[in-house]
DRENFI-863815 format. One record per residue (C-alpha): residue number from 1; x, y, z. Coordinates in nm, 4 decimals. Example, Ala and Ser with C-alpha at 12.3 -4.5 7.8 and 13.67 -1.06 7.14 Angstrom:
<rs>
[1, [1.2300, -0.4500, 0.7800]]
[2, [1.3670, -0.1060, 0.7140]]
</rs>
This chain:
<rs>
[1, [7.3280, 11.6292, 7.2353]]
[2, [7.1264, 11.3463, 7.3907]]
[3, [7.3427, 11.0963, 7.5657]]
[4, [7.3068, 10.7251, 7.5133]]
[5, [7.3006, 10.5646, 7.8601]]
[6, [7.5834, 10.3306, 7.9452]]
[7, [7.4393, 9.9778, 7.9522]]
[8, [7.4456, 9.8218, 8.2969]]
[9, [7.6114, 9.4833, 8.3167]]
[10, [7.4305, 9.2544, 8.5611]]
[11, [7.6529, 9.1265, 8.8376]]
[12, [7.5455, 8.8437, 9.0666]]
[13, [7.5237, 9.0015, 9.4126]]
[14, [7.6242, 8.6950, 9.6074]]
[15, [7.8367, 8.7266, 9.9196]]
[16, [8.0845, 8.4741, 9.7798]]
[17, [8.1403, 8.6671, 9.4573]]
[18, [8.1818, 8.9939, 9.6446]]
[19, [8.4357, 8.8466, 9.8848]]
[20, [8.6373, 8.6873, 9.6044]]
[21, [8.6525, 9.0139, 9.4118]]
[22, [8.7351, 9.2051, 9.7293]]
[23, [9.0186, 8.9664, 9.8128]]
[24, [9.1639, 9.0073, 9.4639]]
[25, [9.1755, 9.3852, 9.4996]]
[26, [9.2954, 9.3541, 9.8591]]
[27, [9.5892, 9.1574, 9.7214]]
[28, [9.6938, 9.4688, 9.5260]]
[29, [9.6847, 9.6831, 9.8410]]
[30, [9.8786, 9.4187, 10.0310]]
[31, [10.1228, 9.3984, 9.7397]]
[32, [10.1984, 9.7704, 9.7542]]
[33, [10.2453, 9.7775, 10.1323]]
[34, [10.4654, 9.4673, 10.1207]]
[35, [10.6835, 9.5929, 9.8351]]
[36, [10.7506, 9.9357, 9.9830]]
[37, [10.8164, 9.8096, 10.3350]]
[38, [11.0518, 9.5423, 10.1986]]
[39, [11.3118, 9.7767, 10.0546]]
[40, [11.2657, 10.0454, 10.3212]]
[41, [11.3372, 9.7841, 10.5882]]
[42, [11.6826, 9.7346, 10.4357]]
[43, [11.7793, 10.1018, 10.4330]]
[44, [12.0582, 10.0431, 10.6892]]
[45, [12.2145, 9.7839, 10.4579]]
[46, [12.1791, 10.0121, 10.1559]]
[47, [12.3303, 10.2974, 10.3567]]
[48, [12.6338, 10.0861, 10.4408]]
[49, [12.6738, 9.9552, 10.0853]]
[50, [12.6829, 10.2994, 9.9240]]
[51, [12.8495, 10.4767, 10.2174]]
[52, [12.5651, 10.7255, 10.2593]]
[53, [12.5253, 10.9917, 10.5215]]
[54, [12.1825, 11.0960, 10.6519]]
[55, [12.1426, 11.3648, 10.3852]]
[56, [12.2049, 11.1314, 10.0919]]
[57, [11.9891, 10.8623, 10.2505]]
[58, [11.7111, 11.1168, 10.2860]]
[59, [11.7545, 11.2052, 9.9196]]
[60, [11.7063, 10.8385, 9.8299]]
[61, [11.3720, 10.8384, 10.0094]]
[62, [11.2730, 11.1729, 9.8612]]
[63, [11.3438, 11.0558, 9.5064]]
[64, [11.0897, 10.7767, 9.5538]]
[65, [10.8322, 11.0292, 9.6687]]
[66, [10.9138, 11.2626, 9.3821]]
[67, [10.8626, 10.9781, 9.1359]]
[68, [10.5198, 10.9116, 9.2823]]
[69, [10.4273, 11.2799, 9.2836]]
[70, [10.5242, 11.3459, 8.9221]]
[71, [10.3526, 11.0310, 8.7967]]
[72, [10.0185, 11.2148, 8.7644]]
[73, [10.0493, 11.2947, 8.3898]]
[74, [10.1717, 10.9420, 8.3147]]
[75, [9.8918, 10.7855, 8.5195]]
[76, [9.6326, 10.9899, 8.3312]]
[77, [9.7681, 10.8716, 7.9967]]
[78, [9.8100, 10.5086, 8.0982]]
[79, [9.4648, 10.4908, 8.2557]]
[80, [9.3261, 10.6076, 7.9207]]
[81, [9.5288, 10.3607, 7.7184]]
[82, [9.5296, 10.0563, 7.9459]]
[83, [9.2472, 10.0926, 8.1972]]
[84, [9.2860, 10.0286, 8.5680]]
[85, [9.3152, 9.6491, 8.5455]]
[86, [9.6046, 9.6344, 8.3042]]
[87, [9.7719, 9.9368, 8.4602]]
[88, [9.7565, 9.7658, 8.7994]]
[89, [9.9092, 9.4461, 8.6622]]
[90, [10.1891, 9.6154, 8.4672]]
[91, [10.2814, 9.8552, 8.7475]]
[92, [10.2820, 9.5665, 8.9966]]
[93, [10.5202, 9.3735, 8.7721]]
[94, [10.7468, 9.6783, 8.7599]]
[95, [10.7428, 9.7027, 9.1388]]
[96, [10.8361, 9.3347, 9.1713]]
[97, [11.1275, 9.3927, 8.9322]]
[98, [11.2471, 9.6934, 9.1324]]
[99, [11.3571, 9.4770, 9.4249]]
[100, [11.6186, 9.2650, 9.2419]]
[101, [11.7214, 9.5727, 9.0411]]
[102, [11.7856, 9.7674, 9.3612]]
[103, [11.9824, 9.4815, 9.5137]]
[104, [12.1944, 9.4666, 9.1964]]
[105, [12.2530, 9.8436, 9.1732]]
[106, [12.6271, 9.9003, 9.1835]]
[107, [12.6310, 10.2727, 9.2493]]
[108, [12.4357, 10.5408, 9.4321]]
[109, [12.3190, 10.7211, 9.1130]]
[110, [12.1869, 10.3926, 8.9749]]
[111, [12.0059, 10.3286, 9.3033]]
[112, [11.8467, 10.6741, 9.2743]]
[113, [11.7222, 10.5864, 8.9259]]
[114, [11.5767, 10.2551, 9.0418]]
[115, [11.4026, 10.4190, 9.3374]]
[116, [11.2620, 10.6918, 9.1115]]
[117, [11.1119, 10.4224, 8.8870]]
[118, [10.9742, 10.2604, 9.2010]]
[119, [10.8001, 10.5876, 9.2910]]
[120, [10.6436, 10.6214, 8.9466]]
[121, [10.5177, 10.2618, 8.9597]]
[122, [10.3809, 10.3223, 9.3103]]
[123, [10.1858, 10.6210, 9.1777]]
[124, [10.0425, 10.4133, 8.8933]]
[125, [9.9414, 10.1206, 9.1132]]
[126, [9.7977, 10.3524, 9.3772]]
[127, [9.5517, 10.5092, 9.1325]]
[128, [9.4698, 10.1831, 8.9548]]
[129, [9.3978, 9.9803, 9.2680]]
[130, [9.1805, 10.2550, 9.4170]]
[131, [8.9856, 10.2717, 9.0898]]
[132, [8.9347, 9.8958, 9.1187]]
[133, [8.8153, 9.9381, 9.4759]]
[134, [8.5684, 10.2110, 9.3811]]
[135, [8.4346, 9.9979, 9.0967]]
[136, [8.3902, 9.7054, 9.3390]]
[137, [8.1790, 9.9182, 9.5731]]
[138, [7.9636, 10.0371, 9.2851]]
[139, [7.9218, 9.6919, 9.1340]]
[140, [7.7913, 9.5360, 9.4545]]
[141, [7.6541, 9.8426, 9.6319]]
[142, [7.8624, 9.7635, 9.9392]]
[143, [8.1342, 9.9489, 10.1279]]
[144, [8.4768, 9.7898, 10.0950]]
[145, [8.7440, 10.0578, 10.0648]]
[146, [8.8382, 10.0865, 10.4321]]
[147, [8.9122, 9.7153, 10.4601]]
[148, [9.1118, 9.7317, 10.1372]]
[149, [9.3306, 10.0031, 10.2858]]
[150, [9.3732, 9.7931, 10.5996]]
[151, [9.5417, 9.5244, 10.3896]]
[152, [9.8062, 9.7783, 10.2870]]
[153, [9.9075, 9.8022, 10.6518]]
[154, [9.8933, 9.4239, 10.6790]]
[155, [10.1295, 9.3967, 10.3831]]
[156, [10.3739, 9.6334, 10.5506]]
[157, [10.3628, 9.4263, 10.8688]]
[158, [10.4211, 9.1043, 10.6723]]
[159, [10.7221, 9.2620, 10.5006]]
[160, [10.8681, 9.3652, 10.8354]]
[161, [10.8285, 9.0114, 10.9676]]
[162, [10.9911, 8.8664, 10.6561]]
[163, [11.2806, 9.1102, 10.6874]]
[164, [11.3360, 9.0048, 11.0489]]
[165, [11.3254, 8.6393, 10.9534]]
[166, [11.5630, 8.6819, 10.6601]]
[167, [11.8097, 8.8676, 10.8812]]
[168, [11.8257, 8.5597, 11.1029]]
[169, [11.9020, 8.3357, 10.8028]]
[170, [12.1190, 8.5690, 10.5947]]
[171, [12.2223, 8.9333, 10.5832]]
[172, [12.2362, 8.9313, 10.2029]]
[173, [12.0038, 9.1917, 10.0549]]
[174, [11.9849, 9.0130, 9.7195]]
[175, [11.8516, 8.6919, 9.8787]]
[176, [11.5948, 8.8852, 10.0812]]
[177, [11.4738, 9.0863, 9.7810]]
[178, [11.4607, 8.7769, 9.5576]]
[179, [11.2407, 8.5958, 9.8097]]
[180, [11.0183, 8.9014, 9.8480]]
[181, [10.9846, 8.9415, 9.4699]]
[182, [10.8822, 8.5768, 9.4362]]
[183, [10.6127, 8.6228, 9.7019]]
[184, [10.4899, 8.9362, 9.5265]]
[185, [10.4556, 8.7523, 9.1947]]
[186, [10.2554, 8.4760, 9.3643]]
[187, [10.0293, 8.7379, 9.5213]]
[188, [9.9788, 8.9072, 9.1847]]
[189, [9.9022, 8.5781, 9.0126]]
[190, [9.6354, 8.5048, 9.2726]]
[191, [9.4761, 8.8472, 9.2254]]
[192, [9.4781, 8.8645, 8.8456]]
[193, [9.1782, 8.6431, 8.7541]]
[194, [8.9294, 8.8364, 8.9699]]
[195, [9.0292, 9.1933, 8.8874]]
[196, [8.7585, 9.3947, 8.7156]]
[197, [8.7955, 9.4153, 8.3384]]
[198, [8.7581, 9.7540, 8.1724]]
[199, [8.4166, 9.8362, 8.0336]]
[200, [8.3589, 10.0586, 7.7308]]
[201, [8.0541, 10.2765, 7.6937]]
[202, [7.8894, 10.2176, 7.3595]]
[203, [7.7201, 10.5507, 7.3544]]
[204, [8.0102, 10.7641, 7.4686]]
[205, [8.1777, 10.7513, 7.1284]]
[206, [7.8809, 10.9317, 6.9793]]
[207, [7.9479, 11.2354, 7.1955]]
[208, [8.3253, 11.2856, 7.2023]]
[209, [8.2996, 11.6534, 7.2957]]
[210, [8.0844, 11.6083, 7.6012]]
[211, [8.1957, 11.6486, 7.9591]]
[212, [8.1700, 11.2732, 7.9996]]
[213, [8.4931, 11.2519, 7.8052]]
[214, [8.6643, 11.4269, 8.0969]]
[215, [8.5029, 11.2569, 8.3975]]
[216, [8.2438, 10.9854, 8.4127]]
[217, [8.1726, 11.0159, 8.7851]]
[218, [8.0225, 10.6700, 8.8055]]
[219, [8.2403, 10.4388, 9.0077]]
[220, [8.0533, 10.1561, 8.8379]]
[221, [8.2136, 10.2660, 8.5113]]
[222, [8.5379, 10.3951, 8.6567]]
[223, [8.7491, 10.2002, 8.4108]]
[224, [8.5294, 10.3251, 8.1259]]
[225, [8.5811, 10.6742, 8.2632]]
[226, [8.9539, 10.6154, 8.2766]]
[227, [8.9545, 10.5566, 7.9022]]
[228, [8.7607, 10.8769, 7.8386]]
[229, [8.8232, 11.1130, 8.1252]]
[230, [9.2005, 11.1047, 8.1604]]
[231, [9.2693, 11.2051, 7.7997]]
[232, [9.2581, 11.5760, 7.8813]]
[233, [9.3932, 11.5545, 8.2341]]
[234, [9.7290, 11.7142, 8.1681]]
[235, [9.6014, 11.9853, 7.9330]]
[236, [9.3165, 12.0821, 8.1634]]
[237, [9.4698, 12.0408, 8.5091]]
[238, [9.3699, 12.3971, 8.5929]]
[239, [9.0146, 12.3185, 8.4877]]
[240, [8.9620, 12.0450, 8.7449]]
[241, [8.6260, 12.0646, 8.9153]]
[242, [8.5976, 12.2531, 9.2424]]
[243, [8.4968, 11.9327, 9.4150]]
[244, [8.8129, 11.7572, 9.2917]]
[245, [9.0310, 12.0435, 9.4147]]
[246, [8.8685, 12.0452, 9.7585]]
[247, [8.9074, 11.6673, 9.7764]]
[248, [9.2721, 11.7168, 9.6865]]
[249, [9.3109, 11.9712, 9.9673]]
[250, [9.1518, 11.7292, 10.2122]]
[251, [9.3861, 11.4541, 10.0942]]
[252, [9.6914, 11.6795, 10.1355]]
[253, [9.5977, 11.7690, 10.4929]]
[254, [9.5144, 11.4060, 10.5689]]
[255, [9.8434, 11.2698, 10.4373]]
[256, [10.0375, 11.5467, 10.6138]]
[257, [9.8790, 11.4230, 10.9359]]
[258, [9.9516, 11.0560, 10.8690]]
[259, [10.3061, 11.1142, 10.7456]]
[260, [10.3989, 11.3421, 11.0347]]
[261, [10.2790, 11.0864, 11.2887]]
[262, [10.5004, 10.8204, 11.1331]]
[263, [10.8063, 11.0460, 11.1199]]
[264, [10.7807, 11.2594, 11.4333]]
[265, [10.5829, 11.0729, 11.6991]]
[266, [10.8815, 10.8837, 11.8416]]
[267, [11.0977, 11.1954, 11.8505]]
[268, [10.8196, 11.3951, 12.0170]]
[269, [10.7927, 11.1356, 12.2926]]
[270, [11.1663, 11.1431, 12.3686]]
[271, [11.2348, 11.5135, 12.3157]]
[272, [10.9198, 11.6721, 12.4573]]
[273, [10.7773, 11.4250, 12.7095]]
[274, [11.0984, 11.2621, 12.8340]]
[275, [10.9943, 10.9105, 12.7281]]
[276, [11.2615, 10.6409, 12.7277]]
[277, [11.4071, 10.4967, 12.4081]]
[278, [11.2211, 10.1747, 12.4801]]
[279, [10.8873, 10.3538, 12.5098]]
[280, [10.9289, 10.5882, 12.2118]]
[281, [10.8403, 10.3321, 11.9388]]
[282, [10.4988, 10.2928, 12.1022]]
[283, [10.3979, 10.6175, 11.9314]]
[284, [10.4082, 10.4656, 11.5841]]
[285, [10.2732, 10.1351, 11.7149]]
[286, [9.9671, 10.2986, 11.8725]]
[287, [9.8872, 10.4908, 11.5551]]
[288, [9.9340, 10.1829, 11.3357]]
[289, [9.7289, 9.9461, 11.5504]]
[290, [9.4406, 10.1904, 11.5855]]
[291, [9.4477, 10.2594, 11.2142]]
[292, [9.4310, 9.8926, 11.1170]]
[293, [9.1501, 9.8203, 11.3643]]
[294, [8.9515, 10.1244, 11.2523]]
[295, [8.9908, 10.0328, 10.8866]]
[296, [8.8678, 9.6811, 10.9517]]
[297, [8.5540, 9.8325, 11.1084]]
[298, [8.5379, 10.1384, 10.8869]]
[299, [8.3206, 10.0014, 10.6073]]
[300, [8.0454, 9.9336, 10.8583]]
[301, [8.0684, 10.2929, 10.9767]]
[302, [8.0530, 10.4146, 10.6175]]
[303, [7.7426, 10.2096, 10.5446]]
[304, [7.5617, 10.3323, 10.8561]]
[305, [7.6784, 10.6937, 10.8706]]
[306, [7.7808, 10.7803, 10.5177]]
[307, [8.1233, 10.8874, 10.3976]]
[308, [8.0637, 11.2571, 10.4708]]
[309, [8.0068, 11.2020, 10.8429]]
[310, [8.2929, 10.9540, 10.8661]]
[311, [8.5335, 11.2100, 10.7194]]
[312, [8.4067, 11.5010, 10.9289]]
[313, [8.3885, 11.3140, 11.2598]]
[314, [8.7141, 11.1266, 11.2040]]
[315, [8.9195, 11.4353, 11.1253]]
[316, [8.7712, 11.6256, 11.4208]]
[317, [8.8464, 11.3350, 11.6564]]
[318, [9.2051, 11.3224, 11.5280]]
[319, [9.2694, 11.6965, 11.5465]]
[320, [9.0933, 11.7589, 11.8753]]
[321, [9.2382, 11.4524, 12.0462]]
[322, [9.5931, 11.5418, 11.9464]]
[323, [9.5488, 11.9083, 12.0439]]
[324, [9.4207, 11.8152, 12.3908]]
[325, [9.7082, 11.5711, 12.4370]]
[326, [9.9618, 11.8396, 12.3470]]
[327, [9.7980, 12.0817, 12.5899]]
[328, [9.8050, 11.8228, 12.8689]]
[329, [10.1674, 11.7250, 12.8095]]
[330, [10.3297, 11.4000, 12.9175]]
[331, [10.3930, 11.0617, 12.7602]]
[332, [10.0638, 10.8880, 12.8302]]
[333, [9.8418, 11.1768, 12.7183]]
[334, [10.0527, 11.1878, 12.4009]]
[335, [9.9906, 10.8187, 12.3373]]
[336, [9.6169, 10.8739, 12.3833]]
[337, [9.6341, 11.1636, 12.1398]]
[338, [9.8231, 10.9493, 11.8880]]
[339, [9.5545, 10.6815, 11.9259]]
[340, [9.2916, 10.9441, 11.8418]]
[341, [9.4834, 11.0295, 11.5243]]
[342, [9.5008, 10.6646, 11.4181]]
[343, [9.1338, 10.6091, 11.4969]]
[344, [9.0107, 10.9275, 11.3340]]
[345, [9.2238, 10.9373, 11.0204]]
[346, [9.2015, 10.5669, 10.9359]]
[347, [8.8890, 10.5894, 10.7195]]
[348, [8.9423, 10.9423, 10.5888]]
[349, [9.1757, 10.8442, 10.3056]]
[350, [8.9560, 10.5547, 10.1785]]
[351, [8.6503, 10.7836, 10.1727]]
[352, [8.8392, 11.0530, 9.9817]]
[353, [8.9560, 10.8005, 9.7235]]
[354, [8.5995, 10.6782, 9.6692]]
[355, [8.4754, 11.0336, 9.6303]]
[356, [8.7541, 11.1174, 9.3861]]
[357, [8.6813, 10.8060, 9.1797]]
[358, [8.3169, 10.9119, 9.1609]]
[359, [8.4305, 11.2505, 9.0279]]
[360, [8.6220, 11.0778, 8.7501]]
[361, [8.9634, 10.9311, 8.6700]]
[362, [9.1256, 11.2710, 8.6264]]
[363, [9.0139, 11.3679, 8.9761]]
[364, [9.1349, 11.0351, 9.1141]]
[365, [9.4814, 11.0818, 8.9647]]
[366, [9.4915, 11.4434, 9.0874]]
[367, [9.3879, 11.3544, 9.4422]]
[368, [9.6389, 11.0683, 9.4554]]
[369, [9.9188, 11.2994, 9.3361]]
[370, [9.8271, 11.5646, 9.5919]]
[371, [9.8194, 11.2996, 9.8620]]
[372, [10.1753, 11.2032, 9.7748]]
[373, [10.2700, 11.5703, 9.7876]]
[374, [10.1316, 11.5852, 10.1414]]
[375, [10.3394, 11.2844, 10.2432]]
[376, [10.6483, 11.4545, 10.0987]]
[377, [10.5920, 11.8055, 10.2266]]
[378, [10.4363, 11.7249, 10.5636]]
[379, [10.7359, 11.5892, 10.7558]]
[380, [10.9596, 11.8625, 10.6129]]
[381, [10.7074, 12.1297, 10.7146]]
[382, [10.6850, 11.9955, 11.0670]]
[383, [11.0637, 11.9864, 11.0871]]
[384, [11.0867, 12.3476, 10.9708]]
[385, [10.8326, 12.4639, 11.2303]]
[386, [10.9982, 12.2600, 11.5049]]
[387, [11.3378, 12.4050, 11.4138]]
[388, [11.2064, 12.7597, 11.4517]]
[389, [11.0061, 12.6867, 11.7698]]
[390, [10.9823, 12.3390, 11.9220]]
[391, [10.8300, 12.0039, 11.8366]]
[392, [10.5174, 12.0690, 12.0429]]
[393, [10.4314, 12.3567, 11.8099]]
[394, [10.5186, 12.1369, 11.5158]]
[395, [10.2754, 11.8698, 11.6346]]
[396, [10.0154, 12.1415, 11.6863]]
[397, [10.0449, 12.2040, 11.3123]]
[398, [9.9633, 11.8346, 11.2642]]
[399, [9.6507, 11.8737, 11.4768]]
[400, [9.5484, 12.1795, 11.2741]]
[401, [9.6068, 11.9849, 10.9532]]
[402, [9.3678, 11.7131, 11.0701]]
[403, [9.0994, 11.9724, 11.1430]]
[404, [9.1515, 12.1287, 10.8002]]
[405, [9.0514, 11.7961, 10.6468]]
[406, [8.7020, 11.8521, 10.7839]]
[407, [8.6996, 12.2131, 10.6639]]
[408, [8.7979, 12.1078, 10.3111]]
[409, [8.5544, 11.8152, 10.3010]]
[410, [8.2669, 12.0437, 10.3964]]
[411, [8.3222, 12.2328, 10.0725]]
[412, [8.2248, 11.9183, 9.8813]]
[413, [7.8618, 11.8292, 9.8185]]
[414, [7.8358, 11.4686, 9.9295]]
[415, [7.5292, 11.3342, 9.7508]]
[416, [7.2307, 11.1912, 9.9320]]
[417, [7.0181, 10.8994, 9.8098]]
[418, [6.7404, 11.1228, 9.6816]]
[419, [6.9884, 11.3127, 9.4645]]
[420, [7.1553, 11.0149, 9.3020]]
[421, [7.1090, 10.9876, 8.9275]]
[422, [7.0921, 10.6602, 8.7358]]
[423, [7.4251, 10.5246, 8.6219]]
[424, [7.5417, 10.6689, 8.2965]]
[425, [7.3294, 10.9792, 8.3348]]
[426, [7.3760, 11.3085, 8.5152]]
[427, [7.4222, 11.6745, 8.4651]]
[428, [7.7108, 11.7348, 8.2330]]
[429, [7.8454, 11.3842, 8.2710]]
[430, [8.0294, 11.4564, 8.5896]]
[431, [7.9092, 11.1325, 8.7279]]
[432, [7.6491, 11.2540, 8.9638]]
[433, [7.5223, 11.5982, 8.8822]]
[434, [7.6704, 11.9223, 8.9996]]
[435, [7.9032, 11.8826, 9.2877]]
[436, [7.8207, 11.5195, 9.3540]]
[437, [8.1366, 11.3360, 9.4288]]
[438, [8.0883, 11.1155, 9.7271]]
[439, [7.8511, 10.9087, 9.9270]]
[440, [7.5992, 10.9834, 10.1938]]
[441, [7.3930, 10.7806, 10.4304]]
[442, [7.2924, 10.4485, 10.2821]]
[443, [7.3953, 10.5138, 9.9236]]
[444, [7.6917, 10.4937, 9.6946]]
[445, [7.6574, 10.7610, 9.4271]]
[446, [7.4528, 10.6210, 9.1437]]
[447, [7.4614, 10.2625, 9.2664]]
[448, [7.1506, 10.2154, 9.4764]]
[449, [7.1198, 10.1178, 9.8411]]
[450, [7.4150, 9.9862, 10.0297]]
[451, [7.3826, 9.6294, 10.1449]]
[452, [7.4742, 9.5694, 10.5049]]
</rs>
């Protein structure tokens, strides 16, 4: 059946408008980093309150991750019903409410319930804010996702600073969480007016059985695609496109790498290289600093090189650098290897989110859920390997995981400018023809040239 093209809505391509919209979406990323780091920073206080041992404290953290991982069906439904803008706002409100609820929880089982809700809301906001970021890139034809992800790290840093400051004033968790919740609501209020409203395709209703109902593939109409594409996400999980599955594999390996560096780098330095307790935290610091710096510069790399090259080169730099550091041994080679991981992996996740959004909202929710699975399973996998051998072998698995990102990404056809179809058109409504899910040099799929 002939498809009625989705009407393009003119957007003034002024630097000021782009920056204002980018800052609004960046506020969501900052919000999520700030909220999560706020309650995690008070884990010692929560441990003392509920009398937890390490196993039960680990379960508290795992329940949050499980909530995020199982949120995929709910995200698909809510994206269809609400769109990314309203889903982002409602899930952010839920996350703000989690903080006072957690401080008021009178028992460990109630705390588990609150943290599970936190994980579900994290999963919802994660998908919604990345859909907003992909739509921003399409609307203006400019790379922005790497800088958006950098603000997540900035939010985490701000939360850590607030936690330190509040500990000087008071040790009361409820006062700390109340202040943090108030700041989060102010941040959300500032972001709300500039978030992208959902757009409905006039012609899509005339063809309800088409593939466009499953995945729109146009980041420009990602919210429109959310209304149409996510409807069959749960029923047709097994029918996800090959590109979406390979993107999911790349995201799993990428998040395994990132999560393992956060959890095991300090222990590797002390146990395997003989680093002092004072020097051990530099492992996480080196990774974090390099990641933030690379994400601030990453959108320029994406515009010049294309997302495909950024993913391939970045994952190879991370895997090879870490492998060489492990072979060399010693504290300082390890820190150099950790820096390579931060530098190389920083822009991988933003590129994968953009590619998944271009594949459609179902793919975006799937890739986000698989990424959470990687964060959950990765540290446990490394611990299992290290328990059977040693931590050097475990970190070698991390290096291999980084290299597997490149292997998985090479199975995806990243579209070139000459292959891009006009917005609202394409083969089978997958948002960019067969296999087209990402970006290549100088072009965002279906959006025209990238502006420097």
